[in-house]
Residue, then its C-alpha position, 0 to 999 in steps of 0.5 A: m440466576d446470576m449473570l455475566l456481561g461481556i463487552d468488547f468495545g472495538s474501533v468499528f463495533c461494540k459487541l455485547l454478550l450476556l451469559d448465565d452462570f453456566f456460560n450459556i448465551i442469553w443475549k448478544k448484540e452488536i452496535r456499530n461504533r460511529g465515533n460516539p463511544e459514550t452514546v454507544l456504551k450507554s445504549v448497550l447498557q440500557q438494553t441490558q438493564h431490563r434483561i437482568h430481572g432483579n438478578k445479580i450481574k458481573v461486568g467485564i469489558t475489553g477492546c480498544g474503546r475501553e480506554s475512553f472511559s473510567f469505570t467504577e471499581g468492580i467492573y473487570s477491564c482487560n486488554e484484547i490479547i488476554s480476553l481472546a486467550r481466555a476465551a480460546g482456553a475456555l471454548y477451544p482448549q485444543a487451539r495452539s494459535l489464534i488469528e483475529i481479523g477485526g475491523t481495523c485491528s488484526r491479532w495473532i496469539r500463540l497459545g500454550e496449554p490452558d490453565e486448568e483452574k482459570k480455563a485460560g490459554a497460556i500466552l506464549n507470543f502475540a503480535l498486532n497489526e501496525r497503523c495500516a489497514a491492509g490486514c484488517g476487515a476494513f480493507l476488504e470492506q472498502q474494496a467491496g465498496r469499490l466493486k459496488m457490492d456489500i461485504g456479504e456479496f463480496s464474500k460469496l463471490a470470493e468463495a466461489a472463484v476458480c482462482g485469485a487474481p494477483i493483487a497488492g495487499r500492502c496498501s488499499v490505494f495500490a490494491k485499487s489500481d490492481m483492481i482497475h487493471h484487472q477490470q480493464k483486462g476482463t478478469p472475472v469479478e469473483e477472481i478479483a474478490y478472492g485475490l483481495c482475500l488472498a492479499l489480506a491473508r498473505n499480508f497478515i502472515a508476512t507482517l504479524l508472524k514475521g517468519r514465526e510458525c503458526d502452530f496448529p490447530v489455529l482458531f480463526t475469529g473476529g468479524g473476518a471469520l464470517n467471510p467464507g472467502l477469507i476463510r478459504a484464503f487463510n486455509e490456502i495460505l496456511e496449507c491446513d486441513e479442516k482439523q487444523f483450522i477451527l472456526s469460532r462458533n460466534p466469531f464476533f463475540t470471542g473477545a466479549f466472552g473472554a471479558a465475561a469469563g474474566a469478570e466471573e473470576q475478578g469482577h464484583w456483583f452488581t444489582s440492576d439499580q447499581l448498574y443504572k447508577i453506573l450508567l448515569n455516571l459514565k463519563l469519557n476520559e479527557t483526551k489529548k487535545s489535538i494539535s492546533l493547526p493555523s488557518l491556510g488563509t487565502l489561496t490562489p489557484l494554480t492553473s495547468p501549465e501545459m501548453s501548445y505551440s502557437g508559432d507559424d514555423a516548424i520548430r526542432g526539438f526533443l520529446g520526453v515521455d513520462v509513463g507513471s502509474v496514474s498519469t502519462n505526460f509528454a513534454f517537447i522542448d526546443e534546442k535551447g531547452e525551453v518547453r514549447a508543448g506539453i500534454y498530461l493524460s491519465t494512464r488508466g492502466k493502459p500505457l500503450e493506448v495512452i502513449r498512442e493517444g498522447f502522440d495523436l494529441l501532440k500532432k493535432q494540438n501543435r498542427n504538426k509543427l514539432l520536429i522531433l530529433s530525439v526521444g527520452t522516456t522515464g517513469s515506472g513504464r519507461h522501459l515499455a515506452g522506450k521500446f515501443l517508441n524506439a527511444d534514444v534515452i531510457h532513464n530513471e525518474i529520480t534523475c529526470q526529476m532532479i535534472s528538470t528542477r535544476h534546469y529552472f532552479p540551479e540553487v535547489d537543495t531539496i525536491f519534494e515530488i508527489g504524484g498519484q501513487d508515488s512520492k519522492y524526496i531528493s536532496v541535491l548538493k551542487g547540482r548533483i543528487k546527494e540522497f533520495t528516497m521514495n514512498k514504500i508500501c503506503a500511499a498515504g503521502t500521495g495524490s491518490f490519498l487526497e483524491e479519495q478523501a475529497e471524493h468522500l466529501d464530494i469535492d472536486i480535487i482540482t477546482d474546489f478543494h482549495l476553495w473549501a480549505s481556504r474558508s477554514q478558520s480552524p483546520h481539524d487535526l486528522g493526524s497522519r494515517c493510512t487511507v482506510f483509517m482516514d476514511s473512518e476518522l473523516v466520517n467520525a469527525l463530520k458526525r461530531g460537527v466538524s465542518v467540511e471546510d475544517a475537514t478539507a484543510g485538515l486533509a491538506y495538512s494530513i498529506v503533508r504530515n504523512y509525506l514528511d513522516k513516512v517519506v522524508e523521515s529524519r532526512p535534511v530539508g534545506t532552504n531552497i525547496v522545490f515542490q513538483g508533481g501533480v499534487a503541487s497544483n493544489p495550493a492548499v497542500v503548498r501552503a500547508f508545507s510552508l506553514i509546517l516547515n516554516k520555509p518558503i516553497q517554490i513550485h516547478p513552473y511545469n510541475r505536472i510534466s516535470g519528469a517528462i521535461g527531465a527526460a527531454l533534457i537528457a535526450r537533448e544532451r545525448a543528441v548533441e553528443k551524438k550529433l543527431i539531426v534526423v527528424k523522427n516524426q514520420r517514424l514515431y507517428q507511424r509507430a504510434v498508430s500501428d496495430y499491435q498484439v499482446s501475449l503472455f508466456q512463462c519463461r522456465n529458464c530459471t526458478n523465477n518462472c517470470q510471466v513475460n509480456r510479448i508485444t508484436i508491432e510492425g514485425d518487431v517483438i517487444y518484451f517486458g516482465d523478465v526480471c533478469e532481462r534475458y529477452t529484453s537485453e537481446q532485444n536491445s542489441g537488435n538480435r530479435k530473430s535469436i529471441i524468437s528462436d529461443v522462445k519457440k525452440d529453447q535452443d539458445q547456445s549462448p553460455d549460461l553466465f548465471s550458472l557459470r558464476s555459481e559454479l566458479a563461486e562454489k569452487y572457493i569453498d574449502n570446508p575443514e575436514s574436522g567440521g567446524p561451526q557452520v556458517g550459512l551464506p545467502r545466495a543473494s545481494f552483497m553476499l553473493e557479489y563477494f562470495p569468494f571473499w566470504t567463503v575464504f574468510f570463514n574457511r580460514l576461521n575453520c568454519d563450515v560454509k553452507i550456501s543457500p539453494f537457488s530461489n524458488h516459489e517454495m522459498f518465497k512462500k516460506g519467506l512470506r511466513 
């Protein structure tokens, strides 16, 4: 009996499939690829050899790991797209699309009619995931580990959930934050699990299909097809029935089957002895040498700069509060702008509780000696904090960070700010913001990235990280990759004998390269660089920046609370302008200790259907979460009674300015009677702002202008696809 051997050498598993000459499965095996491809491949070939029993065999190999080897002539080698299409054409000829969710790779293929002779599906289009694990199986595996369960238990819980919790699916680190927030709110764990499956499915559709249709029937394969929660999620997102969604019978081995089928057509026959010789001569290809990274050298620890006021007399000043996704910071400056007290706390997904905790600490640590004249808030939670505290100033974090830096470094031209989940680049010209950018949907250049990897090495990020990194003589090049991929890279490096010291120093270089590659990109970096944010407390990262850029790096003297200082400085400036001299302590502390209630309601005044948060405190009602600020704008004007009436009775008599604007804009449309070429204008952004101009412009060109309908959830779903 002749045999066929298909090998799919993936980034996480090596899958082996032994078939007879009628394509029946004789034996199948998967082995986890633990960063040692040569040992793994030799192992699977050894396990195959004694099963041949003197028969002839053809061998086909596919998968990203195949490129690590040079194979004997006659062994069929093909890429993953071809092998998957071949398998689909042979096993599921009715399939018109294929979705594969692997460990670190995801693929989509649009298939045509299979070739009758080759039994291979025609490849009409295809897409692969980018260098982000958010649409891969490793994403779910990591989140399952965070929930203290294996992927099998995770899958069953997701399948049984009533609904899915809303969770960010574009980054593993951001998903972790959403999970923590849901756990703190008491969201059932099964809803968190299914929410993660839905997040992965949405991300797959958005990043691989990019608006293209997924033709039905669709074949679902790869390790992800063993996850019932993920199967349910894709069915829900694709809105397909059982006949339109084909589940592969052996989803782990689809690629291996395609490789075996390809070998049957194009491979050579080998005997057992010949296969043994191939095994002996199997060698890894020479890989590119990693970048040589210089030693970080001796590193001096940077102590926490937050302080308490030690004077005997009460001191007047201004308070800045920076509420971020990871930390909440307080800074009190005197009337000259000097920092007299600071507090750095973890936000823990409970911003209001942490604000109250911060005020309590501020009062106790400074013996009630701080007389607050004005309050400024900043950070991602600035609006919530500002309304809660009745702040005088609510300002964005870019401006606050720049003003804080300029206060200490008047000649600054470049600011690097790296926090827990946010990182910012600011270019400054003559004391003003020239250009800025922030990290988008990747946390690889943020503090959370570094903290997660340090946890895997069992190293305290604050006290020990720089000590281990300073002992490295040859930092290991870990590249600049997403958090999930970095997990695998780090584990494999340690198994190959890389020391913890070299891996730690490599991580310091990695976060710097991620930040420069993904945030700064091609933007200019000047000669007067100031580094701030929580990560600036890590001397290993500071030294790595200096060595890579070959430039000196200055550290903000209060790097962890720099944003709060900026808010306090702006509050001081406004107070001087308005001549505010009233001490607010009693009112602020009373506000901070008052009980409050939080409730949710859905605003139905437009198709956004915003989930609006309503906080009631001391008879006041605070709103946030309304995209158009329908409630917050009225609240800021002090007309709270009309807001409550609007929510309860929906009888707001003020004109609907959005509808009025739309009516006035559409009056400009004067399409030609003869009917010219049609031009569609989106009801959004720049086009909507200048709609009268564009309608007249295209009408004068004898074009028929069509405007898009108002946004709704159906349009949002289509946008994702």
